[in-house]
TORKOLKOL-551930 format. One record per residue (C-alpha): x, y, z; residue in three letters. Coordinates in steps of 0.02 Angstrom, whole numbers, plus 32768, in hexadecimal, padded with zeros to 4 digits. Example, Ala and Ser with C-alpha at 12.3 -4.5 7.8 and 13.67 -1.06 7.14 Angstrom:
BEGIN
82677F1F8186ala;82AC7FCB8165ser;
This chain:
BEGIN
0F4E5F4E5060met;0EE55FDA5081met;0E99602F4FE4leu;0EA260E74FF8ile;0E2A61584F8Aval;0E6662114FA0gly;0DC7627D4FA5glu;0E0F63304F92leu;0DD363584EEFile;0D24637E4F16asn;0CCE64284EE7thr;0C7164204F88ser;0D1464634FD0arg;0D27651D4FAEser;0DD865204F72gln;0DB964904EF4val;0D1464ED4EC4lys;0D7265854E9Bser;0DFC65334E3Dala;0D8664DB4DCAval;0D2065734DA4glu;0DBC65CB4D76glu;0E0565404D1Clys;0E9A65324D93asp;0EEC649D4D44ala;0F8964A44DACglu;0F3064A64E55phe;0ECC64104E27ile;0F6363B64DE1lys;0FB963D24E84lys;0F3763904EF0leu;0F3362F34E8Cala;0FEF62E24E88his;0FFE63014F40asp;0F7C627D4F69gln;0FD361F34F0Dile;107762264F4Fala;1022620F4FFFasn;0FF5615F4FD2gly;0F3E61704F8Aala;0F1F60E34F09his;0E81613E4EB6tyr;0E5761EC4E9Dile;0DA362144EC4asp;0D6462A14E50val;0CC762F04E7Basn;0C79638E4E33cys;0BB963724E69gly;0B9B641A4E9Ethr;0BB5645C4DF0met;0B09643A4DC3ile;0AED649A4D34his;0B8F645F4CCFasn;0BB963C14D28glu;0BE663654C8Cglu;0C4D63DB4C3Fglu;0CA664044CE2thr;0CCF63534D05met;0D1163324C53arg;0D9863C44C7Btrp;0DB963814D31leu;0DD262D24CFEval;0E4663024C69glu;0EA1637E4CE2thr;0EBB62F84D6Cval;0EFF62744CE5gln;0F7962F04CA9glu;0FCE62F54D53ala;0FC262424D90val;0FB161924D3Bglu;0F3E61514DB8ala;0E8E610A4DB5pro;0DFC61814DDEleu;0D60616D4E50cys;0CDF61BC4DF4ile;0C6A620C4E6Easp;0BBE624F4E3Bser;0B04623B4E53pro;0AE362604D9Casn;0AF061BE4D2Dpro;0B06622E4C99lys;0B9B627B4CE7ala;0BDD61D24D16leu;0BDA61954C6Bala;0C36622B4C28val;0CC762174CA7arg;0CD6615B4C97leu;0CF2616D4BDCser;0D8F61D44C02leu;0DE161694C81cys;0E8461324C3Farg;0EE260DD4CCDphe;0EB9604A4D24gly;0E0F60074D5Fgln;0D9860954D80pro;0D2A60974E14met;0C7A60E14E13val;0C4161394EB2asn;0BAB61014EC7ser;0B24608D4EB2ile;0A9A60754F37thr;0A095FF34F54ala;098D60834F17glu;093D60324E84glu;094760C84E0Dglu;09FC60E84E2Earg;0A2E60334E2Ephe;09DB601D4D84ser;0A3260B14D39ala;0AEC60974D82val;0AF05FD94D6Aleu;0B055FD84CAEpro;0B9E60564CBCleu;0BEB5FDF4D37val;0BE25F574CC4leu;0C075FB04C29glu;0CB05FFD4C6Etyr;0CD45F5C4CD8lys;0CE65FD64D7Bcys;0CFB5FC14E2Clys;0C605FFF4E82val;0C4460564F26val;0B9A601D4F5Fala;0B4960864FE3leu;0AD76041506Ccys;0A3760A25039met;0995606A4FEEasp;08EC60B64FBCasp;08C360CB5077thr;094C613B5090gly;09F6613450F6met;09F260A85174pro;09FF60C85235glu;0A3560275280thr;0AB45FA45257ala;0A265F235236glu;09DE5F9C51B1asp;0A825F995161arg;0A935EE65161phe;09F45EC550FAala;0A2D5F505077ile;0ADD5F0A506Dval;0A925E575045asp;0A265E9E4FC0lys;0AB15F054F70leu;0B235E7B4F62ile;0AAE5DFA4F31ala;0A6D5E6D4E95asn;0B1A5EAA4E6Aleu;0B655DF14E5Dthr;0ACE5DB04E09lys;0AEB5E3A4D84ala;0B985E034D63gly;0C095E794DD2val;0C905E1C4E30ala;0C8A5E234EECpro;0D365E5B4EEDser;0CFC5EFC4E89asp;0C7B5F234F09ile;0CA75FA34F91tyr;0C1E5FB3500File;0C0660555060asp;0BAA6044510Bpro;0B7D6109510Fleu;0BDD615751A6val;0B6C61DD51FFlys;0BA8625A5278pro;0BB9622D5332leu;0B7462EE534Aser;0ACC62B05319thr;0ACF61FB5359asn;0B3D61B653E1asp;0B30610353A5arg;0B5C613952EDala;0C0D60F352F8ala;0BD4604D5350leu;0B4D602652C5glu;0BCA60405235val;0C4D5FCB5293leu;0BC15F4852AFglu;0BA35F5551F4thr;0C555F3C51BFval;0C5E5EA4522Dglu;0BCA5E6051E3tyr;0C085E785130ile;0CA85E2E5155arg;0C605D96519Fgln;0BD85D795127asn;0C205DB8508Ahis;0CDC5D9C5094pro;0D015DBA4FD2asp;0CBA5E714FCAval;0D1F5F125004his;0CE95F8B5095ile;0D096043506Eile;0CDA60CC50E5cys;0CE7618D50E7gly;0D4461CA5187met;0D10627F5188ser;0C55626951A7asn;0C68621D5263ile;0CBB62BE52A7ser;0C4763385256tyr;0C1A63BB52CCgly;0C926387534Cleu;0D3F63CB5387pro;0DE763715369gln;0DA9632652D0arg;0E4162E55296lys;0E656285532Dleu;0DAC62365328leu;0DCA620A5274asn;0E6461AF5292gln;0E296157532Fala;0D8A611A52C9phe;0DFB60E8523Aphe;0E5A606F52A6val;0DB6602452F3gln;0D7A60025244leu;0E165FAD5205met;0E045F3852A2thr;0D5C5EFC5264val;0D7F5EE651B2gly;0D7C5F915153met;0DFE5F8050C2asp;0DDA6024505Eser;0DC060D9508Ethr;0D916184503Fleu;0DF661FB50A7trp;0E2462C050A5lys;0EB462A35123tyr;0F36622950E1ile;0FBB61C45145leu;0FBA613450D4pro;106A60F250D8arg;106060CC5195his;0FAB60A151A2ile;0FBF601F5109ile;10535FD45154leu;10045FD25209asn;109C60315246his;108A60B252CDgln;10766163528Aala;110161DB52A1pro;10E3626C531Fpro;1098630B52E1gly;100163365278pro;0FC362DD51E8val;0FC86322513Ctrp;0F1B63755115gln;0EC763D25090ser;0EE8648E5084pro;0E6764FF50E0gly;0E4065B850E1gly;0E7366125040glu;0E9765A64FB3arg;0F4A65724FAAgln;0FB564F34F6Bgln;0FBA64564FDFpro;10606438503Fpro;
């Protein structure tokens, strides 16, 4: 089964940022509820843009989401202190940390939280040299991440490797590099999971929904089994059934409003 992480609750989105600043709990609860109703298994919670009060904001956001849905959370932050606050508040299921990397400082800061709270963990293909360009660069980082995580005691089944999707608009091989990486992971590390964010691939291009959906199918065929996605058609994707005609449900745009 494809694991879907709904990523609509992110303060980088203007509607969510406004709702969080105004403490509009009903808007946040509706976003959480609708993602679960559409088949998401986890709710990603990210308020990383609230730099000056991220820990306080995250506490409110986590508590608000959990008042709406009894679903596990994917705690998304570059700040280990904020991660610790959020993880301590998680009440339902096994939480997920988003994310750890092969960067020495970040790995050392996040790993103890993963072990303490027995989390699933998204592991980004990034190290101290920066973001990888080629599939071969990613292979080395994947091997290092999995070796270090499992050596520390993280079960392979709790590891979700993110090969880092980059926009096609900046590199016409971006999709191929990721597809080759997913194939490599599935062949060489069959017990770990592979998770990708769909929206980056189409950044700056027209017909983004169609491009995201086409890339999603390609990734599934080579072994991706989890996804972070703003546009959700999970009941049909998970079952590998043909999608119905018409547009998929997507996040609200323009002025802040309740999602459909």
